[in-house]
C-alpha positions in Angstrom: 0.0 0.0 0.0 1.4 3.4 -1.0 1.5 5.6 2.1 0.6 8.7 0.1 -2.6 10.6 -0.5 -2.6 12.5 -3.8 -4.8 15.4 -2.7 -6.8 15.3 0.4 -3.8 14.7 2.6 -2.6 18.1 1.6 -5.8 19.9 2.7 -6.9 18.0 5.8 -5.1 18.7 9.1 -4.4 15.3 10.8 -3.0 16.5 14.1 -4.6 14.4 16.9 -4.0 17.4 19.2 -6.6 19.5 17.3 -10.2 19.4 18.4 -13.4 20.4 16.6 -15.9 22.7 18.2 -19.6 23.1 17.8 -19.3 26.8 18.7 -21.5 28.9 16.3 -20.8 32.6 16.1 -23.1 33.2 13.1 -26.5 31.9 12.0 -27.4 28.8 13.8 -27.8 26.0 11.3 -27.8 23.0 13.7 -31.1 21.8 12.3 -29.6 21.0 8.9 -28.2 17.7 9.9 -28.3 14.6 7.6 -28.3 10.9 8.1 -25.2 9.6 9.9 -23.5 6.3 9.3 -21.0 5.2 11.9 -18.4 2.4 12.2 -16.5 1.0 15.1 -13.0 1.7 13.7 -11.1 2.6 10.5 -10.0 -1.0 9.9 -13.6 -2.2 9.7 -14.4 0.7 7.3 -11.4 -0.1 5.1 -12.6 -3.7 4.9 -16.0 -2.5 3.7 -14.3 -0.5 0.9 -12.2 -3.4 -0.1 -14.8 -6.1 0.0 -16.8 -7.7 -2.8 -20.3 -6.4 -3.0 -23.4 -7.1 -5.0 -24.3 -4.3 -7.4 -27.8 -3.1 -6.9 -27.9 -0.9 -10.0 -25.7 1.2 -12.1 -25.8 4.3 -14.3 -23.5 5.7 -17.0 -23.4 9.5 -17.4 -23.0 11.2 -20.8 -19.5 12.2 -19.6 -18.3 8.6 -19.5 -18.5 8.4 -15.7 -20.0 5.0 -14.6 -21.6 4.6 -11.1 -22.4 1.3 -9.5 -24.4 1.3 -6.3 -23.7 -1.2 -3.6 -26.0 0.5 -1.1 -28.6 3.3 -1.5 -28.9 6.2 0.8 -31.9 8.5 1.4 -32.6 12.2 1.2 -31.9 14.7 -1.5 -29.1 14.6 -4.0 -25.9 16.4 -3.0 -25.5 20.0 -4.1 -22.7 22.4 -4.7 -21.7 24.1 -1.5 -22.6 21.2 0.8 -20.0 19.5 3.0 -20.1 15.8 3.5 -17.9 13.3 5.5 -16.6 10.6 3.1 -14.8 7.3 3.5 -13.0 6.7 0.2 -10.2 5.2 -1.8 -9.0 5.7 -5.3 -7.6 2.8 -7.3 -6.1 2.3 -10.7 -7.4 -0.3 -13.0 -4.7 -2.7 -12.0 -6.0 -2.5 -8.4 -3.2 -0.4 -6.9 -4.4 2.2 -4.4 -3.2 5.8 -5.0 -5.4 7.8 -2.7 -7.7 7.4 0.3 -8.5 8.7 3.8 -6.9 5.5 5.2 -3.6 6.7 3.8 -3.7 10.0 5.7 -1.7 9.8 8.9 -0.2 6.8 10.7 -3.5 5.1 11.6 -5.7 6.5 8.9 -8.9 8.5 9.4 -12.4 7.1 9.4 -13.6 9.9 7.2 -12.6 13.3 5.8 -14.6 16.4 5.0 -15.3 17.1 1.3 -17.2 20.2 -0.1 -19.1 19.3 -3.2 -18.6 21.6 -6.2 -15.5 23.2 -4.8 -12.8 21.7 -7.0 -11.2 19.8 -4.1 -10.6 16.8 -6.3 -10.6 16.1 -10.0 -13.6 17.2 -12.1 -15.0 13.7 -12.2 -15.6 13.8 -8.4 -17.9 16.8 -8.4 -19.8 15.5 -11.5 -20.3 12.1 -9.8 -21.1 13.2 -6.3 -24.0 15.3 -7.5 -25.6 12.0 -8.4 -25.3 10.7 -4.8 -27.1 11.0 -1.5 -26.1 10.5 2.2 -25.8 6.8 2.8 -24.8 5.8 -0.7 -21.9 3.4 -1.1 -20.7 3.3 -4.7 -17.9 2.5 -7.1 -17.3 5.2 -9.7 -15.3 4.8 -12.9 -13.8 8.2 -13.8 -12.2 8.3 -17.2 -8.7 9.8 -17.3 -9.8 13.1 -18.9 -12.0 13.8 -15.9 -9.3 12.5 -13.5 -5.7 13.8 -13.7 -5.4 13.5 -17.5 -1.8 13.6 -18.8 -0.4 14.4 -15.3 1.7 11.7 -13.7 3.6 11.0 -10.5 6.5 8.7 -10.9 6.0 5.4 -9.3 2.4 6.2 -8.3 0.3 7.6 -11.1 0.9 6.9 -14.8 -0.3 9.5 -17.3 -3.8 9.1 -18.8 -5.0 6.8 -16.0 -8.6 6.0 -15.5 -9.6 6.1 -11.8 -11.8 3.8 -9.8 -13.3 5.7 -6.8 -14.9 3.7 -4.0 -16.8 6.0 -1.7 -19.3 6.1 1.1 -21.2 9.3 1.8 -21.5 9.1 5.6 -23.2 12.4 6.6 -23.7 16.0 5.8 -22.1 18.6 8.1 -23.9 21.9 8.4 -21.8 25.1 8.4 -20.4 26.1 11.8 -21.7 29.6 10.9 -23.4 31.2 7.9 -22.8 34.9 7.3 -24.9 36.3 4.6 -24.6 33.2 2.5 -20.9 32.6 3.1 -20.6 29.2 4.7 -17.9 28.5 7.2 -16.9 25.1 8.6 -14.5 25.2 11.6 -12.6 22.0 10.9 -10.1 22.2 13.7 -9.1 24.7 16.3 -6.9 25.2 19.4 -9.5 26.3 22.0 -6.7 27.9 24.1 -6.5 30.8 21.6 -9.0 33.5 22.3 -8.0 36.6 20.3 -10.3 36.9 17.3 -10.1 38.6 14.0 -12.2 41.7 13.9 -12.0 45.5 13.3 -9.2 45.9 15.8 -6.9 43.0 14.7 -5.2 41.6 11.6 -5.1 38.0 10.5 -2.3 36.1 8.8 -3.3 32.8 7.0 -2.3 30.2 4.5 -4.8 29.2 2.0 -5.6 27.1 -1.1 -8.3 28.7 -3.3 -10.4 26.8 -5.8 -13.3 27.0 -8.1 -15.1 24.1 -9.7 -13.4 24.9 -13.0 -10.0 26.0 -11.7 -8.8 23.8 -8.7 -6.1 25.4 -6.5 -5.4 28.5 -8.5 -3.9 30.0 -5.3 -1.7 28.0 -3.0 0.2 30.0 -0.4 1.6 26.8 1.2 3.5 26.1 -2.0 5.0 29.6 -2.2 5.3 30.0 1.6 3.7 33.4 1.4 0.8 33.6 3.8 -1.7 36.4 3.3 -2.2 39.3 5.8 -5.6 41.0 6.0 -7.3 43.8 7.9 -10.9 44.5 7.5 -10.2 47.9 6.0 -8.0 46.5 3.2 -9.4 46.9 -0.3 -9.2 44.2 -2.9 -10.1 41.2 -0.9 -13.2 39.2 -1.7 -16.1 40.6 0.4 -17.5 37.3 1.4 -14.1 36.1 2.6 -13.7 39.1 4.9 -17.1 38.4 6.4 -16.3 34.7 6.8 -13.0 35.3 8.6 -14.5 37.5 11.3 -14.1 35.7 14.7 -11.4 33.4 13.3 -8.5 32.6 15.7 -4.9 31.5 15.5 -4.6 27.8 14.6 -8.2 27.6 13.2 -8.5 25.5 10.1 -11.5 26.6 8.1 -13.3 25.6 5.0 -15.1 28.6 3.5 -17.5 28.6 0.6 -18.2 32.0 -0.9 -21.1 32.3 -3.4 -20.4 34.3 -6.6 -22.6 37.1 -5.4 -20.2 37.6 -2.5 -17.1 37.1 -4.7 -16.6 38.4 -8.2 -20.2 38.2 -9.3 -21.0 38.5 -13.0 -17.6 39.9 -13.9 -15.4 37.0 -12.8 -11.7 37.6 -12.2 -9.2 37.7 -15.0 -8.9 34.1 -16.4 -9.0 32.6 -12.9 -12.6 32.8 -11.8 -15.4 32.6 -14.3 -18.5 34.9 -14.1 -21.1 33.7 -11.5 -18.6 31.2 -10.1 -18.5 30.3 -6.4 -15.1 30.2 -4.6 -13.8 27.7 -2.0 -11.1 28.5 0.5 -9.1 26.0 2.6 -7.5 28.2 5.3 -5.1 27.7 8.2 -4.8 30.7 10.4 -1.2 31.4 11.3 -1.8 34.3 13.6 -4.2 36.9 14.8 -2.7 40.0 16.3 -3.5 43.5 17.4 
């Protein structure tokens, strides 16, 4: 097994010392919960993904994506801007595993958060997940042009590789807060930090920024150039400013900004298309007076 996760490992903090809070400093959305599926431990869940299962039904999309259902969930189809907890692994057609939440960290993780329609993974993911519901357990064939195309990683991922995604949609997570349509999920925090970002402080943060058509068009981790922001600064996406209010040092945030709170009908250069939502994966490095 390759101890390497191609994408989600780079965007999910795996420190066991971090804790998630249910603190809500904006609109209370605690009633927006979905069906939850639990498992005793990650080994059991990994066996579920690896096992042989009877196919209940299948569907092929016009894009060439094929979905086989092992189990059917309930509720509405997933939509852009919703966060779900997923248990997943990505295989090549020869059966080798190249990605999965069980490859993240020493002992693996039972699930990881994923925001639909945010460009967090390859285009085939967002196209396929919008055909799914909470509770679905499926195998998805993603043709290479909707996976990583000609991109390769020596010894791991050959170019033009079709992907096989096995995935369970475990539950929906409502935003921790919702500020004028800007959704904020507090993924991890250090509760000892109390100084918050507001009109009297400035914030320094690393981020990866994506749209559904342009994944990771900004990555300050790669350039080692965190951003610094005060509320009075011009040029920053309005929805991002609103979403960052009350953030603290060491907070890890997922932020989904609708187009109306971002670049609207104009878009931004060749990076963000008109009427396109933006997703931010943020790690707050510091908040200071």
